[in-house]
C-alpha positions as CSV (number, residue, x, y, z in Angstrom):
1,M,115.3,125.3,29.0
2,S,118.9,125.9,29.7
3,E,120.7,122.8,31.0
4,A,121.1,124.5,34.1
5,V,117.7,124.6,35.1
6,A,116.9,121.1,34.3
7,A,119.8,119.6,36.1
8,P,118.8,117.2,38.1
9,I,118.5,116.8,42.0
10,S,121.4,115.2,42.6
11,D,124.0,118.1,40.5
12,V,123.2,120.2,43.3
13,G,126.3,120.9,45.5
14,A,125.9,120.5,49.3
15,I,125.9,123.6,51.5
16,D,129.1,125.6,51.9
17,L,130.4,125.5,55.1
18,R,132.8,128.0,54.2
19,N,129.9,130.3,55.1
20,L,130.2,129.5,58.6
21,I,133.4,131.3,58.9
22,W,131.7,134.8,58.2
23,V,128.9,133.4,60.3
24,A,131.5,133.0,63.2
25,L,133.6,136.5,61.9
26,A,130.1,138.4,62.5
27,L,129.5,136.6,66.3
28,A,133.2,137.9,66.5
29,V,132.2,141.4,66.0
30,L,129.3,141.4,67.7
31,I,131.4,139.7,71.2
32,V,133.9,142.6,70.5
33,A,131.1,145.2,70.8
34,I,129.7,143.5,73.9
35,V,132.5,143.4,75.9
36,A,133.9,146.7,74.8
37,N,130.6,148.1,76.1
38,N,130.9,150.3,73.0
39,I,127.2,152.4,72.7
40,W,128.1,153.5,68.9
41,A,129.5,149.7,68.2
42,L,126.2,148.4,69.3
43,N,124.1,150.7,68.2
44,F,125.8,150.6,64.5
45,L,125.3,146.4,64.5
46,H,121.9,146.6,65.8
47,V,120.7,149.1,63.2
48,M,122.6,148.3,59.9
49,C,121.9,144.8,61.0
50,G,118.1,145.2,61.1
51,V,118.0,147.1,58.1
52,L,119.6,144.3,56.3
53,W,117.2,141.4,57.8
54,T,114.5,143.6,57.1
55,G,115.3,144.5,53.5
56,I,116.2,141.1,53.0
57,D,112.9,140.0,54.3
58,L,110.7,142.2,52.5
59,F,112.6,142.1,49.2
60,M,112.2,138.4,49.0
61,G,108.8,138.1,50.1
62,F,107.4,141.1,47.6
63,V,109.7,140.6,44.7
64,V,111.5,137.5,44.4
65,G,108.6,135.9,46.2
66,P,106.0,136.6,43.1
67,I,108.7,136.1,40.7
68,I,109.5,132.8,41.9
69,R,105.7,131.4,42.2
70,R,105.3,131.9,38.8
71,L,108.1,130.2,37.0
72,P,107.8,127.0,35.5
73,F,108.6,123.9,38.3
74,E,112.0,123.1,37.3
75,A,113.3,127.1,37.1
76,R,111.7,127.6,40.5
77,R,113.6,124.3,42.2
78,A,116.6,125.5,40.7
79,V,116.2,129.2,42.0
80,I,115.3,127.9,45.2
81,V,118.3,125.5,45.5
82,K,120.5,128.3,44.7
83,L,119.2,130.5,47.2
84,L,118.3,128.6,50.4
85,P,122.0,127.6,51.2
86,K,123.0,131.1,51.2
87,T,119.8,132.2,53.0
88,L,120.0,129.5,55.1
89,F,123.4,131.1,56.8
90,L,122.8,134.8,56.4
91,M,119.2,135.4,57.7
92,P,119.8,133.9,60.9
93,T,122.7,135.3,61.3
94,L,121.3,138.8,60.7
95,A,118.5,138.2,63.4
96,I,120.7,137.0,66.0
97,V,123.1,139.8,65.7
98,T,120.3,142.2,65.7
99,G,118.6,141.1,68.7
100,T,121.4,140.8,70.9
101,A,123.6,143.8,69.7
102,G,119.8,145.9,70.7
103,W,119.3,143.9,73.7
104,Y,122.7,145.2,74.8
105,H,121.9,148.8,73.3
106,A,119.0,148.7,75.4
107,R,120.9,147.4,78.7
108,Q,123.6,149.8,78.3
109,L,120.8,152.9,77.5
110,G,118.8,151.8,80.6
111,F,115.6,150.4,79.0
112,L,115.3,147.4,80.6
113,D,115.7,149.6,84.2
114,L,112.3,151.2,83.3
115,P,108.9,150.7,85.8
116,W,106.5,148.6,84.3
117,P,104.1,150.5,82.2
118,Q,107.1,151.8,80.1
119,Y,108.7,148.4,80.2
120,G,105.6,147.0,78.7
121,W,106.5,148.5,75.2
122,V,110.3,147.3,75.7
123,L,109.0,143.9,76.4
124,A,106.3,144.0,73.4
125,A,109.4,144.7,71.2
126,L,111.0,142.2,72.6
127,I,108.1,139.7,71.9
128,I,107.6,141.0,68.0
129,V,111.6,140.3,67.6
130,V,111.3,136.7,68.7
131,I,108.0,135.9,67.3
132,S,108.2,137.6,63.9
133,P,110.7,135.4,62.4
134,C,108.7,132.4,63.5
135,K,105.4,133.6,61.6
136,A,107.2,135.1,58.9
137,S,109.2,131.5,58.1
138,A,106.2,129.4,58.1
139,C,104.2,131.7,56.3
140,C,106.5,132.3,53.4
141,C,107.8,129.2,53.2
142,R,104.7,127.2,52.3
143,P,103.6,129.3,49.1
144,I,107.2,128.6,47.8
145,C,107.9,125.0,49.1
146,W,104.0,124.4,48.2
147,P,104.2,122.8,44.6
148,I,107.9,121.3,45.3
149,S,105.7,118.9,48.3
150,R,103.8,117.6,45.8
151,C,106.3,115.3,44.4
152,A,107.6,112.4,46.7
153,S,111.1,112.7,45.9
154,R,111.3,116.6,46.2
155,R,109.5,116.6,49.8
156,R,113.0,116.5,51.0
157,I,113.8,120.3,50.4
158,C,110.6,121.6,52.0
159,R,111.0,119.2,54.9
160,A,115.0,120.1,55.3
161,S,114.0,124.0,54.9
162,A,111.2,124.7,57.5
163,A,113.2,122.2,59.6
164,S,116.3,124.6,59.6
165,W,114.0,127.8,60.0
166,A,111.9,125.9,62.4
167,A,115.3,125.1,64.5
168,T,116.9,128.5,64.3
169,F,114.0,130.7,65.1
170,T,112.1,128.8,67.8
171,P,112.0,129.9,71.2
172,P,112.3,127.9,74.2
173,L,109.7,126.4,75.6
174,S,110.5,127.2,79.4
175,R,113.2,129.1,80.9
176,A,116.2,126.8,82.3
């Protein structure tokens, strides 16, 4: 096994907070598109971020997931430790930009002013956008984290991952 794979967990660097610059840039572009009330910009952001979000999610689930499950434990841990810090910034940002741009674009096009039978479809799409990441993160994280969580010293990785995804995608329980 190579040295990088067998590195102890203490050698793993912290999450690079410079990635917050990219998150802030993406949110700034979203805010500019909303304030400008530009139909093309909101449609572009909604579609492109949605394609990236869906594509990365499917790639991780159908390609990376099965490969990681077949790796030896130390290699699996090394891949997850390198992959998780990037996805903690990328996936929530894509989800937020996709949903927010879609909401404002739907408002521009008048889809939120429809009568009830048609508005039910809009509401169903909104529920799917809010619920899907919660379900996907809970279902997809477990097969990857299950072997890691067997050891007490490694449970922290899975707990931190699950807690961050839950905090990011859990909808509020009540309206304020």
